C-alpha positions as CSV (number, residue, x, y, z in Angstrom):
1,M,9.5,-11.6,18.0
2,A,8.3,-11.2,21.3
3,H,8.4,-7.6,22.9
4,H,8.3,-8.2,26.4
5,G,9.4,-5.2,28.3
6,K,9.4,-3.0,25.1
7,I,7.0,0.2,25.0
8,Q,3.7,0.2,22.9
9,L,1.8,3.2,22.0
10,T,-1.9,2.3,21.0
11,Y,-5.1,4.4,20.2
12,V,-8.4,3.3,19.1
13,I,-9.9,6.1,17.3
14,V,-13.7,5.8,16.8
15,A,-14.6,8.1,13.6
16,P,-18.4,9.1,13.0
17,P,-19.1,8.7,9.2
18,E,-18.3,12.3,8.1
19,E,-14.7,11.7,9.6
20,V,-13.6,8.4,7.8
21,A,-12.3,10.0,4.7
22,E,-9.9,12.4,6.6
23,G,-8.7,9.6,9.0
24,D,-7.8,7.7,5.8
25,R,-6.0,10.9,4.2
26,L,-4.0,11.4,7.4
27,F,-2.8,7.8,7.7
28,R,-2.3,7.7,4.3
29,T,0.7,10.4,5.0
30,H,1.4,8.7,8.3
31,A,3.2,5.6,7.0
32,P,5.2,7.1,4.8
33,W,6.5,9.7,7.1
34,M,6.9,7.2,9.7
35,E,9.1,4.8,7.7
36,A,11.0,7.9,6.2
37,T,12.0,9.2,9.8
38,H,12.4,6.7,12.4
39,H,15.0,4.7,14.0
40,R,15.1,1.1,13.3
41,T,18.1,0.3,15.5
42,G,18.9,1.5,19.0
43,E,16.9,2.8,21.9
44,R,14.7,4.8,19.8
45,A,14.0,2.2,17.5
46,L,10.6,1.4,16.0
47,L,10.0,-2.3,16.1
48,T,6.4,-2.3,15.0
49,Y,4.2,-0.4,13.1
50,N,0.3,-1.3,12.3
51,L,-2.7,0.5,11.7
52,S,-5.9,-1.4,11.1
53,K,-9.8,-0.1,10.2
54,A,-12.9,-1.7,10.7
55,P,-16.6,-1.1,10.9
56,E,-17.4,-0.5,15.1
57,L,-20.0,-3.1,16.0
58,S,-22.9,-2.3,18.6
59,N,-21.5,-5.6,20.6
60,P,-17.5,-5.6,20.4
61,F,-17.5,-9.3,21.6
62,D,-20.0,-10.4,18.8
63,P,-18.4,-10.3,15.5
64,S,-22.2,-10.8,13.8
65,S,-23.2,-7.5,15.6
66,A,-24.8,-5.0,13.9
67,P,-22.4,-2.3,13.0
68,T,-22.9,1.0,14.5
69,G,-22.2,3.1,11.4
70,N,-18.7,4.3,13.2
71,T,-15.7,3.4,12.0
72,C,-12.5,2.4,14.2
73,F,-9.1,3.2,13.5
74,I,-6.7,1.0,15.5
75,L,-2.9,2.3,15.5
76,S,-0.2,0.4,17.3
77,E,3.6,0.9,17.4
78,V,6.1,-0.9,19.5
79,Y,9.4,1.0,20.5
80,E,12.4,-0.5,21.9
81,S,12.2,2.1,24.9
82,E,10.4,5.3,26.1
83,A,12.9,7.3,24.0
84,G,11.7,6.2,20.8
85,V,7.9,7.6,22.0
86,T,9.6,10.6,22.9
87,D,11.7,11.1,19.7
88,H,8.3,10.0,17.8
89,F,6.2,12.8,19.2
90,A,9.4,15.0,18.7
91,Q,9.6,14.5,15.0
92,A,6.1,14.4,14.4
93,M,5.6,17.9,15.6
94,A,8.9,19.0,13.7
95,S,8.3,17.3,10.5
96,W,5.1,15.5,9.7
97,K,3.2,18.1,7.9
98,D,-0.5,16.6,9.1
99,F,0.3,16.6,12.7
100,P,-1.7,19.8,13.3
101,A,-4.6,18.4,11.2
102,L,-4.5,15.0,13.4
103,G,-4.9,17.3,16.4
104,T,-7.9,18.7,14.7
105,W,-9.4,15.3,13.5
106,L,-8.8,13.7,16.8
107,Q,-11.2,16.3,18.5
108,K,-14.0,15.4,16.1
109,C,-13.5,11.3,17.1
110,K,-13.6,9.5,20.2
111,V,-9.8,8.4,21.3
112,T,-8.9,5.8,23.7
113,G,-5.3,5.1,24.2
114,L,-2.0,5.5,25.7
115,P,1.2,6.8,24.0
116,A,3.6,4.7,26.3
117,A,2.6,1.2,28.0
118,P,5.2,-1.3,28.8
119,I,4.4,-4.8,27.2
120,I,3.9,-7.3,29.8
121,N,2.8,-10.2,28.0
122,S,4.3,-11.1,24.4
123,L,4.4,-14.2,22.2
124,W,6.6,-14.9,19.2
């Protein structure tokens, strides 16, 4: 299903080795919380949720390059509209028990991303 015109939340979180276990713990509670709380239809619908995890590479364009020792967590969520992102953050603050811990953990990691970017190209 193509998502042209939908809204994507994407974060790349680079965790140092001593913070990987906390990232694993947080995301073990994040996915079930998302599934239990997020809308599946309408303007606030969560259309896709993906979390991937891999070693950070010394050359991100060379899959055979040496790992740095850090771990990348890549979170991607696609919403029907910006209303979904607004709802997501409101729900996180109100009901995800690990939301405060996420903020603490993120301060110990390198984070790049955007909470709400319109999708300009999408296939299938």
